[in-house]
N, C-alpha and C positions, 0 to 999 in steps of 0.2 A: 786750352792747353791741349797740344797736338801729343795724342798716346804715342806718336811713331818719332819721339825725339827721345824716349831711351837709349841710352846706350849699353852695347854688351858687354864693356871694356867695367870692371870691378876694381876698386881698389882694394887689394890683400887685406889691408886693417880691418876693412867695414866685411869681409868675407869669413875671416879667422874669428869677427863676434860675431857672425850668426851662428859660425857651428859651433862656437863655447856658451852659448846661452839658449839656456830654455826656460819655458813660462815655469814660474814657481810654484804652478801647482802639482807640476810634476816630482817635485820635491817635500811636498804637504805643507809648504809654508806660503803664506803671502809676500814674504819679503826674501830677496837674499843681496847681498851686498859684498862686492870682491874688489878691492885695491891692487892691482897689478903695476908691479917695477919691473918685471922681469921681459915684457914686450916691446918695448922701446925704450932706446937709450936717453932720450930727451924728454921723457915725457911718462908721467904717470897715469895707466889708466883706472878710471872710476866705472865700475859697473854696476847696475842698478837692473835688478828685474823684479816689478811688483804687481800687486795688482792694481788695477786703474781706476783713479776718479777724478774729479775737476780739480785741478789747482794742485796735485802730487807735482809735479814737474815743476813747477815754482817753488815748490817747498825745496824739493832738491838744491835746484840751482841759489836759492838762497841761504843753503847751507855753505856750499862752496864760496858762493860770494862773502860772507861773514867771515871766512877764512881766510879771507886774503890769497886766495887763486885764484889764476891767470887758466881760464878756458879756451884754449887753441883750436878745439875740435869737437863737434859733440854729434851723435847718432842719436835719434827718439823714433821708434817705432811699437806701434801699439795695434792689438788685436783685440776685438771683444773687449774682455775685462782685463787684459794684461797688457802691461807696459816695457820696452828695453830701452835703456838708457846707455849711452857710453859717452864719458865725457875725458879727454884729453886735457890733463891739469897739470903746471906748475904752480910753484908759487913767484910773486912779482918779482921777484929777482932772478927766474927764470930756473930754478933748481926743482928736483925731482923731488919727492914727500918720502924723506928717508927716517924722519924721526915716528918711532913707533907710539907715541903718543896720540899723535897727531893722527895718525892713520887709525888709532882703536876710536879716537874721537869723531872722527868720519864714517865709519863703520857704524857706531851708536847714533850718531845724527842722524843718517839716511835710512834707518833703520825706523822709518815713520810709524808702525804698525806696534814696535816693539818687541818683534818676533827674533831679532837676532841672538843666538845664544850666547853663553859666558867664553866661548872658546877663544875668544880676539885677547882676553885678557882683562883686565879692570880698566875702566874707560876713566880717565881724569875730569875732573870737574870743569876745568877749565886748561885750553889752553893757550900759549900765546905766539901769535902768526908771525911772517916773516917782516911785520911791519910793527912788531912789538905789542899790538893790539891783544888783550884779553878776550877771548872767548867763552863762555860756557854753555851749559843747558840752558834752553829756554830763553825768552827777552830779555836781556840785562837790565833794562829800562824800566819794566813792570812795577819795580817799589817805587817807584818816582811820583810826582805831578808832573803832568804833562801839560804844557802850554803851546798852543798849535795858533799860526798867524799866517793868514793871506791876506795881501792887498798890494796895492800896485806899486812896483818897486821905486825907491828914490834912496837917493843919498843919506845915509844917517837912520835908516830906519831899525837896522838892528840896534845900533848903538842907543837911539831912544828907549827902544823896548826895554834893554838891557839895565840904562839907567834907572827906567822904575822900577825894573824889581828890588833893585838895590836898594832903593828907598823904602820899598815895601820890606823888607828884610828879607828877600828871597837869594838863595844861591844856586844858579846855574852850574850842576853837575853837569851835564854836556848839553851843545848845541848842534844843529847840521841847519843850514839855509842854505837854497837853491834860488835862482833867478833865471828867468828866461822870458822873451816878448814883453819886454817890461812889465812881467808880474815876480812877485816874490812869496816865497813860501818858507818857513822856518818852524820847526818843532825844539822847545827846551825843556829840558829835564830839570825840574827844580826842587826845593827842600827849603823848609823852616829855616830861616838862619838860628835863632836862639834855641831850638833843640834840635838842630838836624837832622829832624825827620820830614817824611814828605807830608805835604798839608791835606790833611784830610776833612778839616772844619769846613764846612758849606758856606758859613758866613764869611768866612775867610779867603775861600773859593771864588767866591762872590765879586766881594772885592777888587781881588787881583785881575778879573776877568773884565770889569768897569773899567778899572785904571788902564792898561791895555786897550781897550776898545778906545777911548779918548786918546790916547797915543796915533792910533791909527786913524779915526775920523778927524782930528786936525788936519791932515793933509788929503784927504779924499774928495773927489769929484761928483757932482751929482750924479746918481744911478751905478756908479762905478762897483764893480763888485768886492767884499772887502770881507773878512771872516776872523774872529778872534773865537777861541776854545779853550777852557780848563778841564783837565780831568783829574781825580785821584788815583792813587794806584790801582792797579787790574791785571789780574794773572792772564788775560786775554789780548793782551796790548798787540795792535799792528806793527810789525814790522816797521823801524823809522823810514827805510828809505822807500818803500812800499807805500807807505802812508804820507810820504811826501808827493809820490807820483800820483795818488789819488787826491791828496789839496791842488794839485796844480791841473788835474784833469777836469774835478768840480769848480776851478777860477777859470776854465775854458782859455788856457795859454795858447793850446791849440792852432785857436782859431785866428793869429793874426799873421801876414805876412802870406805870401804865393801860397799855391799849393805844391808841394814837393815833386820833384822830377822825378818820373818814373825810371826802373828798373828795364832796359831792355834785353831783350832774349841773351844778345852776343855777351851783354856787360856782367849776366851772372855766371860765367864761366872762368875760374880761379886762372887758367892760362891767359885770359883776356885782363883781366884784373893785374897780373905780373905784368904782363906788356903794356898797360898804360901807366903801370907804376915807372916802370925803366923809362915812359918816355918823358914823363915829367919830372924824374929825380936822375938818372944816368941808370949805367947799368949795374950799380954797386947794391943797389938795393934801395929801399924807398925813400932814403934823401942822399942816393949819392954816393955812399962812403962805405955801404956795407952793413952799418950800426940801427938804420932803420930812424924812426920816429918812435919816443916812449907811449907807454900806454895814455899818458894823461897829453899828448901830443906836443912835447918839447924837447925839441931836438938835442942829440948830441952836444957835448960840448965841443966837439972838433967842427962842428958843421954849420954851415949859416940856415939863418933859416929861409927858404925858399917861397917867392912871393906868389908863385901857382899852388902852393901846396894846398889853400882853402878848396879851392876849385877842382882840383885832382880829385879830392876825397869828399864831395859835399854829397849830405846824404841822400838817398835815391830809395825809393819806397815803389812796390804796385800790387795789385792783387789782379788774380787770374782765377776763372771758373774752371775745374775739371770735372763736366757733370759726368762723366763718365765714373768716375768714385765719388759723384757727390761730395769734393771738396772745395772750400776756396782755398787758393794757396796764395801766400802771404811770402813777396820777395824782399829783402833788403840789403842793402849794400851802402857800407860808411866806412870812417875809419876806425881801427879795432883799437880798443881800449878795456880796462879791465871793468868787469860787471854789465859789459853791453849787452850780454846774452839775459842776465839777471834783467835789466830794466825791461827790453823787451819782451820779453814770458809774464811778466811784472804785467802790464799793459795789456797783452790779448789776454791772460785771465781776467783780470777786473773788469774789463770787458765784456766778460763772459761768454769767451770764445775757450774751447775745450780744443786744445792741440794733442792731433793723432800722430802726426808723424812730423818729425825737423829732420835739418840736417844745417849747421853749422861748420864755418870754418872761416881761419884766417892766415892770410901770408902778407908778410912784413907789416905793416900799417895799415892794411886791408880786410875787410871781413866782410862775407857775404851770409846771408841767414836765409832760410826758406821754411816756411812751416804751413802745415797744411790741415787747416781748421774748420769747423762746425760751430755754428752759434749752441748755448748749452742746451738750447730747445729742440735741436738738431737742425738746424734751417744752414743753407748756405750765405753768403752776399750778395744777394740777389742783386740789390738796388743801387744805382751808381751813386746815391746819395751816402747810403754806409759804407759804401765802402770807400768814398774820399775820406770821410770821416776816420775810419780806420786807418788809414794811410798818414791823415794828420797825425792822429795821435799815437801812433808809432814813433812817427818822427819826432814829434815833441819829446817824447821818453828817452830817446836818443841824445838828443841834442840840450836836455835840460842838464846832465852830467859834463857836457863838454866845455874845458875851461877857457876861461875869458878873463885876459890882464896878466898879469904877474902873481907868480904864486908866491907867500911867504909863510914859511914853518915857525913855528914857535914852539918851543921846551922851557918851560921856567916853574920856579916852586910855585905852587898853589896857593894863594891866598883869597881871603874874601873881596868881593867885586871886582875880581880880575878881567873879567870879559869884560865889564862895562868900561874898564880904565883903557883896554885895547883899541875894541871899537869906538871909544871917541879920540883915542888918540888919531886912529884912520880918518875920521869925520872933521876934527881941527884940523887937519892937514890938507884937506881938499880931495880924500880919496874915497872911493866907494867899493863897497864888498861885493862881488859878482856871484861869490861862492865862499860859506866857510863851514868848515867842522872842527869843533874840539870838545876835548874832553879830558878823561884824569889816567894818568898812572903812575898809579900807587900816590906819592906826597906830588908829584910833579903834575902841570898843566901843560898838554900838547895840542896844537892846534895846527891847520892849515888852511890860511886864506887866500883866495885871489882876488887882487884889488885891481880898480881901475883909477884914472882920472875921473871925479866927481861929474867932470863938464863936459866929458865924451865918453863913448861907447866901448873904447877898447885900450888897449893899452901901449898904443902905437905913440902917443905925446905925453905919456908920462914921464915927468921928471925924478929921475932913479935916485939922483941925488936927496929930495924931499924924502922917495921911500927908504932911501938909508936910513935917514934920519928918525925915521919914526920906527925903524927896526931897531935902531940902538936904543930906543925909547923902551920899548915892550919886550927887548931882550929875544929878537928873533932875526934869521935872515931870510933874505928874498932870492927868488932863483927866477933868472929874465928867459925869455923863448929860447935866446942861444946858451943857455947853459951857466950863465956869470953869477956869482954870489955876491950880496955884498949884504952888509950889517955887522951886528955885533960880533957874531960868531961865523964870519966868511972864510977864517981859516980852517973850520971843521965843516964845511957846505955838505949838507944833507943832500943825498939825494933819493930819499923815500920819506913820505908822511902818510897821514891816514887816510889821505886820499889815494894816494898810490904811489908807485914807481914813478920816474921821472929820465929814466933809461929803459931804451928798448932792449931788450934781451930774445926776439922774434927772428930768428934767421929765415931768409928767404929759401925755400926749400923749392924742388920740381913740382909743380903742378901734377896732381895725378887723375883728377876727374872733373867733370861738371857736376855740382852737388845734385840738381834734380835729376838727373839721366842717372847717377849712380842708386840715387835711394829706391827709384821707381823701377828699376831694371830689378829690384828682388823683394821689391813688397809682396808679390805673389807667394816667393818662396816662403817669406816669412809667414803670411797666413794660413799657408798650407802646413806650415811645424806647428803653429797655434791648432789649427783644427785638428790635427790625427792625434795629437796629446789631450786634446781634449773631451776625444770621444774614446780616448782609452780606458 
């Protein structure tokens, strides 16, 4: 990386951040959390100063992601044992964070060391997000039996798994399933139907695992990777979506396909990204009418799908070596969406890389990310083989959550065997699940499913009349990529679901900086600030 690329111009927002944040040691604590609603009219600033350690950034981003918050911009800078994090956030409906209970919950949850005092008022045990999800302290699924499955993706896999669970008198409390590059992974949290309690009897756990292994092995090819694992309640259970990334990483879904295209130096500028968006979509915004594309890639209801969309926002990644600073620099350019930041940081962390500095910015439907990393052992990515592997892993992490197919939203009264019935209805009508997430909200079961035609890989040939019939059967609605609704509740079409919003609230703004140039024009100053306080 050329040291001369640093630009003397700086973003005033980043400048004020540096003025206001001092290392926590100065205040005799190891962490400081601030939720600021005064600086910007269109977003809330969440600022965290803390002692640095491996994985702490992931823990912070995970808290915000679980609360269904959208991070449009972020700066991370560290020096020695300290790290400063600034997140520009809104909820997925585009609103600032004004609920005092939510703010207190964020402050307490980001206090990862438990040092934030009681000055924020009592913290609620759980809060409801903008999408209606209840989030509480700790891992909400720690009290359930967890069933993990990874296998080759094929139509009807989840249907067969849930059918066997129903026959074994196991109820599914929640389920998340992803598919990518012809591989599939799912995590189901289950209970014993007769007792309503988690399954802890070792013999019963073994029996359930053997039965599910039989389902998976019935269709696998010789030498094909597959895995079934079941475990009882655990207080130290890994976050569900982080665990899904780990399962697909272990399944090597990142190996398929050509090597991802690199991010050229001029493409990393937000000004260039905005110009390219206008070239593809017109002057009104990412889709030509000023409303942009939604976080899940769904167009607004008033705009047609642009056939050049996927080409215009192909995920790109590259890694450079900055030998002067002894960092490897990971550049990523992709479509923006909720949890993008989480997916990238999660993968780098689980690959055992420490993130020392980072900058993330989105504009319309485009996002650029830059990470300055070293391996946990202190080394940089010196070999071409290692760099290519990390690039593939990061791109795979981003693409796993990209929606394929038509989205179906379901909300109905919960009952025994419901998920088995729903997935069977899809399978019997020639539909395949590309992604699924379902759970409970009180006495109701809610779910989001992305479905494709079982005979093809996309939604282009999907018979929407057939899908509408299935939705009428299961009590759901579908939302196609043009924003049109169909199904049993089309008059009350949902625009949000437990996967996220289907409409964009991100406005096009005038780009004010190139991320890499801005960040590194201030690194010397940050380091000097840390050093002077450490010596005092």
